[in-house]
C-alpha positions in Angstrom: 0.1 -0.1 0.1 1.3 3.4 -1.0 2.1 5.6 2.2 2.7 9.2 2.6 3.2 9.7 6.3 4.6 12.9 7.4 4.0 14.4 4.1 2.0 17.8 3.6 -0.1 18.0 0.4 -1.3 21.4 -0.9 -4.1 20.6 -3.3 -5.8 23.4 -5.4 -9.6 23.2 -6.2 -9.6 20.3 -3.4 -13.4 21.0 -2.3 -14.9 18.7 -4.8 -14.5 16.4 -7.8 -10.9 15.1 -8.5 -9.5 17.4 -6.2 -11.6 16.0 -3.4 -10.8 12.5 -4.2 -7.1 13.4 -4.2 -7.3 14.8 -0.8 -9.1 11.7 0.5 -6.9 9.4 -0.9 -3.8 11.3 0.2 -5.2 11.3 3.7 -5.9 7.8 3.8 -2.3 7.3 2.7 -1.1 9.5 5.8 -0.7 12.8 4.5 -1.6 16.1 5.9 -3.8 18.3 3.7 -4.2 21.8 2.8 -6.9 22.6 0.2 -8.1 25.6 -1.6 -11.6 26.4 -2.7 -13.1 29.2 -4.9 -16.8 29.6 -3.6 -18.3 26.6 -2.1 -17.0 26.5 1.6 -19.5 24.0 2.7 -18.0 21.4 0.1 -14.5 22.4 1.4 -15.5 21.7 4.7 -17.1 18.3 3.9 -13.8 17.3 2.2 -12.0 18.4 5.6 -14.3 16.4 7.5 -13.4 13.3 5.2 -9.6 13.9 5.8 -10.0 14.2 9.5 -11.9 11.1 9.7 -8.9 9.4 8.0 -6.9 10.7 10.8 -5.4 13.5 9.2 -5.2 17.2 9.6 -6.7 19.4 7.0 -7.0 23.3 6.6 -8.9 25.1 3.9 -8.3 28.5 2.2 -10.6 30.4 0.0 -8.6 31.4 -2.8 -8.7 32.6 -6.4 -5.7 30.9 -7.9 -5.1 33.5 -10.5 -4.3 36.1 -7.9 -0.8 36.3 -6.7 -2.1 37.8 -3.3 -4.6 34.5 -2.9 -1.9 32.1 -3.9 0.6 33.6 -1.4 -2.1 33.3 1.4 -2.8 29.7 0.6 0.8 28.9 0.8 1.4 30.8 3.9 -1.5 29.4 5.7 0.0 25.9 4.8 3.4 26.7 6.1 2.1 28.4 9.2 0.0 25.1 10.1 2.5 22.6 9.0 5.6 24.0 8.7 6.5 22.4 5.4 5.0 21.5 1.8 6.0 18.5 0.2 3.4 17.7 -2.5 1.7 20.3 -4.7 -1.1 19.2 -6.8 -2.4 22.0 -9.2 -5.9 20.7 -9.9 -8.2 23.8 -9.9 -9.6 24.5 -13.2 -12.6 25.9 -15.3 -14.1 24.2 -18.5 -16.7 26.7 -20.3 -17.7 26.7 -23.9 -16.2 29.3 -26.1 -16.9 29.1 -29.8 -14.2 30.7 -31.9 -15.4 33.9 -33.7 -17.7 34.4 -30.9 -15.3 34.1 -27.8 -14.8 37.2 -26.0 -11.2 38.2 -24.8 -12.7 38.0 -21.3 -13.7 34.5 -21.8 -10.2 33.7 -22.9 -8.4 35.3 -20.4 -10.5 33.8 -17.5 -9.6 30.3 -18.8 -6.1 31.0 -19.3 -5.7 32.9 -16.1 -7.2 30.2 -13.9 -6.0 27.0 -15.7 -2.4 28.2 -16.6 -1.5 31.2 -14.7 -2.8 29.6 -11.6 -0.6 26.8 -12.1 2.5 29.1 -12.8 1.8 31.2 -9.7 1.7 28.2 -7.4 4.7 26.4 -8.8 6.6 29.7 -8.7 6.1 30.3 -5.1 6.3 26.6 -3.9 9.3 25.5 -6.2 12.0 27.3 -3.7 10.5 25.8 -0.8 10.8 22.3 -2.2 14.4 23.2 -3.4 15.3 24.1 0.0 14.0 20.8 1.4 15.6 18.9 -1.6 12.6 16.8 -2.0 9.1 17.3 -3.6 6.3 16.4 -5.8 4.4 18.6 -8.3 1.6 17.0 -9.9 -0.3 19.1 -12.6 -3.8 18.0 -13.5 -4.1 18.7 -17.5 -6.5 17.0 -19.9 -6.7 15.0 -23.0 -7.9 18.5 -24.5 -4.4 19.7 -24.0 -3.2 16.7 -26.3 -5.5 16.8 -29.1 -7.5 19.9 -29.0 -11.3 20.3 -28.3 -13.6 22.1 -30.7 -15.8 24.9 -29.0 -13.4 24.8 -26.0 -10.1 26.2 -27.8 -9.3 28.3 -24.7 -9.5 25.4 -22.5 -7.4 23.2 -24.8 -4.7 25.9 -25.0 -4.6 26.2 -21.4 -4.1 22.4 -20.9 -1.7 22.0 -23.5 0.4 25.0 -22.0 0.3 23.2 -18.8 1.7 20.0 -20.3 4.6 22.0 -21.8 5.1 23.7 -18.5 5.2 20.6 -16.7 8.1 19.2 -19.1 10.1 22.6 -18.9 10.1 22.9 -15.1 10.6 19.1 -14.5 14.0 19.4 -16.1 14.7 22.5 -13.9 13.9 21.0 -10.6 14.9 17.2 -11.1 18.2 17.9 -9.8 16.7 19.0 -6.6 15.0 15.6 -6.1 11.8 17.3 -7.1 9.6 15.4 -9.6 7.1 17.0 -11.7 4.6 15.3 -13.6 1.3 15.7 -15.3 -1.9 13.7 -15.4 -4.3 14.0 -18.4 -7.7 12.7 -17.5 -10.2 12.2 -20.4 -14.0 12.3 -19.6 -14.6 12.2 -15.7 -17.7 12.0 -13.6 -17.6 15.2 -11.8 -20.0 18.1 -11.1 -18.1 20.0 -13.9 -19.2 17.5 -16.8 -22.8 16.5 -15.2 -24.4 18.4 -17.9 -22.5 17.0 -20.7 -22.8 13.4 -19.3 -26.5 13.4 -19.2 -28.7 10.8 -21.0 -27.9 9.7 -24.5 -24.9 12.2 -24.5 -23.2 9.8 -21.9 -23.9 6.6 -23.9 -22.3 8.3 -26.9 -19.2 9.3 -25.0 -18.9 5.7 -23.4 -19.2 4.2 -26.7 -16.0 6.4 -27.8 -14.0 5.1 -24.8 -12.3 1.6 -25.5 -12.8 0.7 -21.8 -16.5 1.6 -22.2 -16.8 3.9 -19.1 -16.3 7.4 -17.9 -13.7 7.7 -15.3 -14.5 8.4 -11.7 -12.7 11.0 -9.7 -10.9 8.3 -7.9 -9.5 6.9 -10.9 -7.7 10.2 -11.4 -6.9 10.6 -7.6 -5.2 7.1 -7.8 -2.6 8.3 -10.4 -1.9 11.3 -8.3 -1.3 9.0 -5.3 1.2 7.0 -7.4 3.1 10.0 -8.6 3.2 11.5 -5.0 4.8 8.3 -3.9 8.3 6.9 -3.9 7.2 4.3 -6.4 7.4 7.2 -9.0 10.9 8.3 -8.0 12.2 8.0 -11.8 9.4 9.5 -13.6 10.1 13.0 -14.5 8.0 15.3 -16.8 5.6 12.8 -18.0 2.0 13.0 -18.7 0.1 9.9 -17.4 -3.0 9.4 -19.6 -6.1 8.2 -17.5 -8.9 8.1 -20.0 -9.7 4.6 -20.5 -8.0 4.3 -24.0 -10.1 7.3 -25.3 -6.9 9.1 -26.5 -3.6 7.2 -27.1 -0.5 9.6 -27.1 
């Protein structure tokens, strides 16, 4: 069984969906948790209770991850509570339709700011902490959209492709410090964010396009994150782990 005793994990967007599943799995493996949430405090508190029920400590911070001030606050809160950060999971993100020719600059900026800039801001402030410790894990949650594109979601796809390239770049910089940076690229995942897209006959069509014949659960993605956070992934650097049931093979 994978164990993360004495590790502290900072998980962005950890109040629900994939982020909450990561928090719960990390806690069951023995890690203390610091999570950020954007709006729904009740969901964050529910996840925190799950972490506590697993015998671990959890703190929550409301933060807009595209805000340098809020990112600084989340990191400072984590250090104040735990004295260290060992694992950073950049999970928070948005997925909103935007047809080219009709998309506004504001729509584009919102998606890039949250999905890509937010990842940069957290990595930029946490990397020096991990370098000083000479150990760390950074796990960025991208998407198959970043690998193959996605019609009507070009801004989302661009942000996730940027995340993959960013992961590879900083992985090379940080590997000499015993810091492994890797990426997870989920396909369809059954979460609140995709609930409307997975309704009724749409879901059957989507499942038919996946060789495994089913949509992933949030725990399917969290399991990959748990592996990458562990010592079992010691020699994996700058990789993108596909978790999509065979829907995209790259």
